[in-house]
N, C-alpha and C positions, 0 to 999 in steps of 0.2 A: 890921703884919709884927710877927712875934714875935723879943724882945730875946735874945739869946743869954746873956748875963750874962758874968762876968769870963771863965770858962775856956771859953766856948761856942765861940769861934774854935778856939781850939788843938785841943779835942774833937773838933770837926766836919773836920777837916784829918787826925785820927787815925783819925777813921771813913771818911772819902774814900780814904785813904791803904790802909786795910784792903781796901774794896771796891774798889780796882784791883786787888790784889794777887789778890783771889779771880775778878775778870773775868777776868784776864790768865791765871790757872790753869785757869780753865772753857773759854777761848778756844783754850789750848793742846793741853787733851784732846780738844777737841772735831776740830779740824785732825788729831790723831794718829789718832783712830777712823777718819776718813774716809779717811784713808793707810794704817791698819793692812792691808789686802790687797795693799798694793804690797811690803810689807816692807821691808827694807834697815837698815842699820846707823844711818840717822839717826833712823828711826822707833824704834826699839830704846832707842838714847840717849834721846830724847824721852818715851819713857813711862818710863825710869828717873830723869829730870828733873822730869818731875810726879810719879812717885810720893814722891820726897823732899821736895818742895815739899809736897807732900800730908803726910807725917810731921811734918816741922818745923813748919808752920802748925798742923796739931791737937795739935801737943805744947805749943806756946804758949798756944794757946786751953784745953787740958787743966790745964795746971800756971795760969792766972790766970782761967779762967772757972767751967769744970761739968766732970766726970769723963765725960759723954757723949760728949766729944769723943776718947774712947780708941777709938771705933769707926773715926774716921777714921785714927786711926794706925794700926790693925789692918789697913786696907784699903790705906793706901800702902806698909805695909811687905810686904804680899802682893805687891802690883805690884813691888815694887824686888826681893824674894827670887825670885818667878817669871820674872824678865826677867835674872836673874844667871846662869843656871843653862843648862849648855854645850848642852844640846839647843834651847832658848830661841834663843841665841846661833846655832846650827845653822838653825833654822827661817827666822829673818828673813835670813839671808845665801844662801839658797838660789837658785838659780837663777829667773828668772820665765818665763811663755811671755809671749813676744812678741803682742802684739793686729795682727790681720791689717789 
């Protein structure tokens, strides 16, 4: 069994916490993508939330690790910006056809 050293356990806990955040964000994005055709306020709000989480998470990684995370900041900001438009809100709130 490998030894973790003096800072092994706290470092491993920090990595697992970061991985859990990534998994939760990816899961939320997957669920939203499956419900996107249904529209609705909840889907638009969920897209805004995932966009902000992506921006904030990538900003933290950008400031502490590497500048390549600026791409994630840009994509998250694009999702937030497009989700806040009046036309986008109207599209999500439009009436849907009922299934037969």
